[in-house]
C-alpha positions as a printed Julia matrix, in Angstrom:
248×3 Matrix{Float64}:
  90.06  -52.35  216.11
  86.71  -53.86  215.35
  86.04  -54.83  211.97
  83.1   -55.34  209.83
  80.91  -58.82  210.54
  81.31  -61.82  208.52
  78.59  -61.34  205.39
  77.62  -64.64  206.33
  76.93  -64.51  209.97
  74.78  -61.1   208.6
  73.1   -63.12  206.74
  72.27  -65.66  208.6
  71.09  -63.22  211.31
  68.91  -61.72  208.97
  67.5   -64.99  207.97
  67.02  -65.46  211.67
  65.55  -62.02  212.15
  62.66  -62.99  208.86
  60.94  -65.35  210.5
  59.83  -63.3   213.09
  57.97  -61.48  211.06
  60.43  -58.74  211.05
  63.14  -57.21  208.38
  66.25  -55.95  208.49
  68.29  -55.29  205.38
  71.68  -53.79  206.06
  73.07  -51.86  203.59
  76.66  -53.18  203.43
  76.1   -53.74  207.46
  76.73  -50.21  208.06
  76.91  -49.55  211.98
  73.27  -46.94  211.5
  71.43  -50.27  210.57
  71.85  -52.12  213.26
  71.49  -49.87  215.84
  67.86  -48.59  213.99
  67.08  -52.53  213.89
  67.82  -52.73  217.64
  65.78  -49.48  217.99
  62.45  -51.1   216.05
  62.28  -53.99  218.54
  62.64  -51.88  221.38
  60.29  -52.95  224.2
  59.62  -56.21  222.18
  59.47  -59.29  223.4
  62.18  -60.61  221.14
  64.25  -57.94  221.82
  67.0   -59.81  224.14
  67.68  -62.83  222.23
  67.29  -60.88  218.71
  69.75  -58.4   220.49
  71.91  -61.24  222.02
  72.31  -63.21  218.96
  73.26  -59.74  216.8
  76.48  -58.95  219.41
  77.37  -63.09  218.28
  77.39  -61.87  214.68
  80.18  -59.12  215.38
  83.88  -59.92  215.31
  85.87  -59.69  218.05
  87.69  -56.58  219.06
  91.58  -56.47  218.17
  95.07  -55.0   218.38
  96.19  -54.02  215.46
  99.32  -51.77  213.42
  96.68  -50.82  210.84
  94.27  -47.68  211.55
  91.24  -49.7   209.54
  88.79  -47.55  212.01
  85.44  -49.2   214.58
  82.94  -51.0   212.91
  80.85  -50.04  216.58
  81.54  -46.52  216.26
  80.82  -46.11  212.81
  84.73  -44.75  212.83
  86.96  -44.47  210.31
  90.03  -43.82  213.15
  90.37  -45.24  216.4
  92.55  -45.59  218.93
  92.05  -46.04  223.02
  93.48  -46.23  226.28
  92.83  -46.73  229.68
  93.19  -44.62  232.78
  95.11  -45.48  234.46
  97.32  -47.41  232.46
  96.73  -50.91  232.9
  98.17  -52.49  230.14
 101.31  -52.81  227.63
  98.84  -51.04  225.07
  98.29  -48.95  226.73
 101.71  -48.03  227.12
 102.69  -48.29  223.59
  99.17  -45.73  222.64
 100.66  -43.29  225.47
 104.18  -43.48  223.61
 102.76  -43.31  219.91
 100.75  -39.98  221.0
 103.26  -38.4   222.98
 106.1   -38.92  219.55
 102.95  -37.17  217.96
 102.65  -34.2   219.71
 105.77  -33.79  220.09
 106.2   -33.82  216.68
 109.0   -36.1   216.18
 110.31  -37.37  213.35
 111.47  -40.93  214.74
 108.39  -42.74  216.27
 109.18  -44.1   220.12
 107.64  -47.23  218.8
 109.25  -48.69  215.85
 106.66  -49.79  213.4
 108.37  -52.89  212.16
 107.55  -53.96  216.08
 103.65  -52.96  216.29
 102.67  -55.88  214.82
 104.19  -58.42  216.98
 102.68  -56.17  219.92
  99.27  -56.32  218.35
  99.36  -59.68  218.34
 100.7   -60.48  221.24
  98.8   -58.35  223.17
  95.46  -59.8   221.42
  96.43  -62.99  222.98
  96.63  -62.22  225.74
  94.04  -60.15  226.31
  91.32  -62.72  224.58
  92.75  -65.52  227.07
  92.44  -63.1   230.4
  88.65  -62.67  229.27
  88.83  -66.71  228.9
  89.73  -66.86  232.49
  87.13  -64.32  233.27
  84.36  -65.42  231.46
  85.35  -69.32  233.25
  85.3   -67.58  236.86
  81.68  -66.63  236.02
  81.18  -69.53  234.83
  82.1   -71.52  237.52
  79.99  -69.25  240.28
  76.87  -69.65  238.12
  77.42  -73.48  238.44
  77.62  -73.29  242.17
  74.47  -70.99  242.16
  72.86  -73.73  240.03
  74.23  -76.64  241.95
  72.08  -74.95  244.85
  68.76  -75.12  242.67
  68.41  -78.52  241.63
  64.62  -79.17  240.84
  63.66  -75.76  241.02
  62.09  -74.41  238.03
  62.72  -71.4   236.4
  61.64  -69.04  233.47
  64.06  -68.97  230.16
  64.44  -67.79  226.76
  65.97  -70.11  224.42
  68.99  -68.45  222.31
  70.1   -71.64  220.33
  68.79  -75.32  218.81
  70.63  -78.17  217.2
  69.69  -81.34  216.62
  71.01  -82.89  219.67
  68.74  -80.09  221.82
  69.0   -76.61  222.58
  70.65  -73.76  224.52
  68.24  -71.74  226.97
  69.18  -68.39  228.98
  67.39  -68.1   232.22
  65.73  -65.1   232.18
  66.32  -63.82  236.11
  69.97  -64.94  236.38
  71.2   -64.72  232.7
  72.73  -68.37  233.31
  73.33  -70.43  230.61
  72.38  -74.21  230.08
  71.4   -76.69  227.84
  68.44  -79.19  227.42
  69.55  -82.38  225.68
  66.77  -83.82  223.14
  66.88  -86.77  224.83
  65.83  -85.24  227.83
  62.18  -84.31  226.67
  59.81  -86.33  227.41
  56.66  -87.33  225.65
  57.93  -87.6   222.04
  60.82  -87.99  219.46
  62.18  -84.54  218.63
  63.61  -83.38  214.93
  65.89  -80.27  214.1
  63.65  -77.77  211.33
  66.01  -75.92  209.99
  63.6   -73.63  208.14
  61.46  -73.12  211.65
  64.75  -72.74  213.73
  62.98  -75.04  216.37
  62.97  -79.09  217.58
  59.84  -80.66  216.3
  57.37  -83.7   217.85
  57.14  -86.11  214.93
  53.47  -87.17  216.65
  52.46  -84.24  218.92
  54.25  -81.49  216.78
  54.72  -79.19  219.79
  57.71  -76.85  218.86
  60.87  -75.61  220.79
  61.7   -72.54  218.77
  64.17  -70.09  218.73
  63.38  -67.01  220.87
  60.41  -68.94  222.54
  59.79  -68.24  226.55
  59.99  -71.64  228.44
  59.47  -72.8   232.15
  63.23  -75.37  232.32
  63.68  -77.53  236.23
  67.39  -77.59  236.57
  67.86  -81.42  235.89
  72.07  -81.49  236.82
  74.99  -79.88  236.76
  78.67  -80.79  235.5
  81.14  -78.34  237.15
  84.28  -79.19  235.48
  82.65  -78.58  231.89
  80.79  -76.16  233.58
  77.49  -76.5   232.08
  74.25  -76.84  233.19
  71.35  -79.15  232.22
  68.08  -78.64  231.99
  64.25  -80.61  231.57
  61.14  -78.4   230.02
  58.38  -78.61  232.26
  55.99  -76.54  229.82
  55.0   -76.38  226.69
  56.73  -73.37  224.69
  55.09  -70.36  224.46
  55.51  -68.02  222.05
  56.22  -63.99  222.61
  52.46  -63.86  222.37
  52.17  -66.11  225.21
  50.29  -68.97  222.71
  51.47  -72.5   223.28
  53.46  -73.94  220.67
  51.37  -77.54  220.5
  49.28  -79.17  218.67
  46.99  -82.09  219.49
  47.42  -85.64  217.3
  45.46  -85.65  214.15
  44.38  -82.14  214.1
  44.72  -80.0   211.37
């Protein structure tokens, strides 16, 4: 099942969207509202970043003995299985459907066991997904290790006090720019702007901005790549986000 997103995460997303001068007013977080919003930003420079953040506001799908529907599909009833059968939940669903089609009064799988089966299956799938992600990240780090010192176009996908996260536009590799590695100024977080702002230059590194970065180092053990900026951040329109010292 795929539950409704956390209201707090939805509100955080709404605030980020408003920072780009866009409107997103979900009616109790209906799936159609999210789809309408994504359609409205199609082709815009912010589309990739906002789509990424929207997906992160959703809850992870999980198995459950309760039929509460599927939020992403806007369906009140939902089940699924793959073909050919590859996972234990597929086998369980097949058994239940077979019993239902045969109009059996006694279920093949006792309802009392379904909760434990669902929880165990969800945990096993989560671990499998995690292993897959770790392998992908390892491969990405091997790739980045071959490009130490090279420059790439990136987009800022997260901003914190200690730095900001980026995603390379051509390679879909995520990395981190530590605030201590940003030259020529001391940068502080401005939560209202979702940006790091230079104390003296007022240069900004804001969520959604495009920036050129250089591969500085790669930590394969932690599966993390570190970058340094090699040009001022720019808005989607290409305007440089910097102001000369003393200007108003």
